[in-house]
Structure formats: structure tokens, C-alpha cells
VMD Tcl script that draws the C-alpha trace (Angstrom):
set ca {
  {-11.24 27.03 -52.95}
  {-12.80 24.11 -51.11}
  {-15.92 26.19 -50.29}
  {-16.29 27.15 -53.98}
  {-16.39 23.46 -54.90}
  {-19.05 22.82 -52.24}
  {-21.17 25.70 -53.50}
  {-20.78 24.61 -57.12}
  {-21.53 21.00 -56.16}
  {-24.64 22.13 -54.27}
  {-25.78 24.27 -57.18}
  {-25.21 21.35 -59.55}
  {-27.24 19.03 -57.32}
  {-30.00 21.64 -57.11}
  {-30.03 22.01 -60.89}
  {-30.07 18.24 -61.42}
  {-32.95 17.85 -58.96}
  {-34.83 20.60 -60.75}
  {-34.28 19.13 -64.21}
  {-35.35 15.66 -63.04}
  {-38.45 16.94 -61.27}
  {-41.98 16.97 -62.55}
  {-44.01 20.19 -62.87}
  {-45.12 20.10 -59.22}
  {-41.52 19.61 -58.03}
  {-40.44 22.56 -60.15}
  {-43.23 24.75 -58.77}
  {-42.25 23.89 -55.19}
  {-38.55 24.45 -55.88}
  {-39.28 27.86 -57.41}
  {-41.58 28.92 -54.57}
  {-39.00 27.73 -52.01}
  {-36.17 29.55 -53.80}
  {-38.25 32.74 -54.03}
  {-39.04 32.42 -50.32}
  {-35.32 32.26 -49.52}
  {-34.64 35.33 -51.65}
  {-37.48 37.20 -49.98}
  {-36.14 36.39 -46.51}
  {-32.75 37.78 -47.55}
  {-34.27 40.92 -49.08}
  {-36.96 41.60 -46.51}
  {-36.40 43.23 -43.16}
  {-37.83 40.32 -41.14}
  {-40.94 39.90 -39.01}
  {-39.68 41.63 -35.91}
  {-36.87 43.78 -37.20}
  {-36.51 47.35 -36.06}
  {-37.22 48.63 -39.59}
  {-40.41 46.59 -39.81}
  {-41.60 47.88 -36.43}
  {-40.90 51.45 -37.55}
  {-42.79 50.88 -40.81}
  {-45.81 49.43 -38.98}
  {-45.83 52.37 -36.55}
  {-45.49 54.78 -39.48}
  {-48.52 53.19 -41.16}
  {-50.61 52.89 -38.00}
  {-49.73 56.05 -36.12}
  {-50.26 55.39 -32.43}
  {-50.70 51.68 -31.68}
  {-50.72 49.51 -28.57}
  {-47.95 47.04 -27.95}
  {-50.49 44.21 -28.16}
  {-51.74 45.43 -31.57}
  {-48.16 45.70 -32.81}
  {-47.43 42.16 -31.65}
  {-50.50 40.87 -33.50}
  {-49.64 42.76 -36.71}
  {-46.08 41.45 -36.70}
  {-47.12 37.88 -35.86}
  {-44.33 37.37 -33.34}
  {-44.01 36.65 -29.64}
  {-44.62 39.51 -27.16}
  {-41.14 39.10 -25.67}
  {-39.53 39.63 -29.05}
  {-41.55 42.81 -29.62}
  {-40.61 44.11 -26.16}
  {-36.93 43.65 -26.94}
  {-37.17 45.56 -30.24}
  {-39.30 48.30 -28.65}
  {-36.77 48.75 -25.86}
  {-33.96 49.18 -28.39}
  {-35.97 51.62 -30.50}
  {-36.96 53.63 -27.43}
  {-33.33 53.74 -26.21}
  {-32.30 55.01 -29.66}
  {-34.91 57.77 -29.48}
  {-37.08 56.47 -32.33}
  {-40.26 55.66 -30.40}
  {-42.04 56.64 -27.22}
  {-44.16 54.55 -24.89}
  {-47.02 56.03 -22.94}
  {-49.89 54.71 -20.89}
  {-53.02 54.54 -23.03}
  {-55.73 57.12 -22.36}
  {-58.33 54.53 -23.42}
  {-57.12 51.63 -21.26}
  {-54.64 52.47 -18.50}
  {-53.46 48.82 -18.50}
  {-52.00 49.10 -21.99}
  {-49.09 50.99 -23.49}
  {-49.35 53.10 -26.63}
  {-46.37 53.29 -28.96}
  {-45.65 56.23 -31.24}
  {-42.79 57.41 -33.41}
  {-40.65 60.34 -32.42}
  {-39.78 62.90 -35.09}
  {-36.47 61.10 -35.67}
  {-38.28 57.74 -35.78}
  {-40.78 59.07 -38.31}
  {-37.92 60.15 -40.60}
  {-36.25 56.74 -40.33}
  {-39.59 54.96 -40.87}
  {-40.31 57.04 -43.98}
  {-36.88 56.14 -45.37}
  {-37.43 52.45 -44.58}
  {-40.86 52.55 -46.24}
  {-39.41 54.16 -49.35}
  {-36.58 51.62 -49.53}
  {-39.14 48.82 -49.16}
  {-41.27 50.26 -51.98}
  {-38.24 50.55 -54.27}
  {-37.14 47.00 -53.40}
  {-40.62 45.64 -54.14}
  {-40.68 47.41 -57.52}
  {-37.23 46.07 -58.32}
  {-38.13 42.51 -57.32}
  {-40.82 42.30 -59.98}
  {-39.28 44.60 -62.60}
  {-38.71 41.67 -64.96}
  {-42.50 41.34 -65.38}
  {-44.82 43.49 -67.46}
  {-47.90 44.99 -65.81}
  {-50.05 42.25 -67.37}
  {-47.71 39.51 -66.15}
  {-47.78 40.96 -62.65}
  {-51.60 40.85 -62.65}
  {-51.58 37.28 -63.96}
  {-49.02 36.17 -61.37}
  {-50.98 37.88 -58.60}
  {-54.21 36.16 -59.64}
  {-52.49 32.76 -59.68}
  {-50.81 33.32 -56.32}
  {-54.10 34.47 -54.77}
  {-55.80 31.33 -56.12}
  {-53.11 29.02 -54.70}
  {-53.05 30.94 -51.41}
  {-56.81 30.71 -50.96}
  {-56.75 26.99 -51.72}
  {-53.88 26.31 -49.32}
  {-55.54 28.32 -46.54}
  {-58.63 26.14 -46.90}
  {-56.86 22.85 -47.56}
  {-54.19 23.16 -44.87}
  {-56.02 25.32 -42.34}
  {-55.07 23.14 -39.38}
  {-51.32 23.25 -40.07}
  {-49.70 25.17 -37.29}
  {-52.33 24.17 -34.75}
  {-50.60 20.86 -34.08}
  {-47.35 20.69 -32.11}
  {-44.15 19.77 -33.91}
  {-42.67 20.53 -37.29}
  {-45.72 22.19 -38.84}
  {-46.10 24.64 -35.98}
  {-42.56 25.84 -36.61}
  {-43.14 25.97 -40.40}
  {-40.35 23.51 -41.20}
  {-40.64 21.37 -44.25}
  {-43.84 19.86 -45.49}
  {-45.65 17.10 -43.77}
  {-48.99 15.95 -45.00}
  {-50.25 14.35 -41.83}
  {-52.45 17.37 -41.07}
  {-54.15 17.52 -44.45}
  {-57.88 17.85 -44.37}
  {-59.55 14.72 -45.68}
  {-61.22 15.29 -49.01}
  {-64.20 13.19 -50.04}
}
mol new
graphics top color blue
foreach p $ca { graphics top sphere $p radius 0.5 }
foreach p [lrange $ca 0 end-1] q [lrange $ca 1 end] { graphics top cylinder $p $q radius 0.2 }
display resetview
């Protein structure tokens, strides 16, 4: 019962903050809330399902290429690869092109699991935006692409500085590019 009151109190505070906010606050709150939902619904950067999906899309790929596509640390990829290999979903082999690298490929069982994961992802993506018409989806996409392009330009040095920004926590402002 006590936890219910905390949740309800938190939801009430969230709602009050939203109502009191200006348009920019409301945009940020909505983007943040959508981001949280996406993290809950998505398989994660270095999850086994995501690795299988990437291998399914790419075919044979080096471990280095996989690490770059996932955007995670090499050690994290190695751990997932080891688990997938032990489960019989992928194989590792020395590359014919560069003997210093390892090629990764799906086994037949891994390909089946990857195809299922890809289909589930597609269905989930369709469901996530099912409240929008085709025209609304195009409009939302255009607006998101516009904001994304602006933020990439405006905040291009975020993540290159040590500290909070590098870990993608919160918003700072001390790395903003000076505008004249």
C-alpha cells in the first residue's frame, strides 16, 4: 500500500510539473518519457537479441564491425558473443581476409532465433506508432529528423568531454557551441 502511495505521489508530481511547464518543458518531458518507454520496449544496445538481429542483417561480420554497429565496449560484445556461441547460435572463425580478426556468423538455430527477434521487433515498432495515421507518422518523422539534425550540429561536442555528458546523464549546457 505504501508503494502505491509513492507511485501515485510521483505521478501527481510529474503531472503537476508538466502542467506548470512551458512548451519547451513539455517537449522535453515527452521526449524523456518516450525514451524511457523505448528503453523498456527495446532489446538494448548489447542484448543477445540485438546481436542476433545485427548478424541476421549483416550476414558474416567481424567482431570489430559488430562492436561499432552496436556502439558498445568490446568487452561487452565479447561477453554476449561467448554466451551466444555457447548456446549454439553463432560461430566464430578466423577471417579469410585478415587472419588477425574473427568473423561471426549465425548458425541455423541462430538464424531462426534472429528471424523471430526481427519479426517481433517489426511488430513492436508498428504497434508503438499505431495511434498515428500514415500522414502523422510522416509529419512526426520530418520534425524528429529536423530536431535531430539541429542537435547533432549544435551539440556535436557533447560526449567528447569527460563527465556527465560522456555518460549521457541529464543535460548540461556547458558544452554548447557558441552561436554568434
